[in-house]
N, C-alpha and C positions, 0 to 999 in steps of 0.2 A: 504494500500500500504506500502511495506517495502523498506527501503533504503539499506538494506543489501542483498547481494546475495552471495551464496557460489561460484558461477562461475562468470567469467568476460568475456567481449567481446573478450579479447585477448585469453582466453581459448578456446572459440568457434572457433576463427580463426585458432588456432593451431590444433584443432581436425579436422576441415574441410580440412586443408592442408594435414594432415596425411591420411585422407580418400582418397583424390585425388592421393597422392603419391602411396599408396598401390594399388589403383584401376588401375594405369597405369603400375604396375609391380615392384615397389620397394619392396624388400623382408622384410625390417625392418625399422621402423620409430620410432623416439623418440618424445614424446610430453611432454612439460614442462607446469605445471599448476601453477598459481599464489599462491594458498594456502591462508589460513586464517592467518592474522597477518604477512604477508610477507614471510612465509615459502614456499619455492618452492619444487615441487615434479616433478620428471621426470619418465615417464613410457615408456616402449618399447612395440610396437605392431607389429604383423606380419599379413600377408594377412588373416590368419585364424581368426583374431580378427576384421575383417571388420564389422560383424554384431554388435559386442559389441561397436565399435566406432560409428557406426550409431545411436545406441540407446543412447549412451552418448551425441552425438550431439543433438538429440531431447530433451534430459533431460536438457541440458544447455540452448537451445533455449527457452524452456518452463519456466525455472527458471528465466532467464533474463527478459522474457516478464512479468512474475508475479511481479518481483521486480520493473519494470518500470510502473506498474499499467495497463498493457494491459490485459483486461478481456477475450478476445477471441483470440485464437491463433490456426492457422491451420497448420497441418503438412502433407506434401505430401510424400508418400513413393513410391519409384520406384526401381525396381531391375535392370533396364537396364542403369540407369544413374550413374554418379560417386558418387552422394550423395543421 
């Protein structure tokens, strides 16, 4: 088990919020990530980036689970839902 994760829970929350906003019609969203050593990074995403954001969301969830010592992690993918 590792105490270090590239992603934080705050990053996950920001990505999920961006997915919801794009799914309900917002044209452009900004997502700020914590970064290693306190360096922040902000990226912009458009509706065309929804698949990329959904993949990033799954990656963050998986990495957080691994860093917390969770051995099994299920991911449900749906095209009709917001996430």
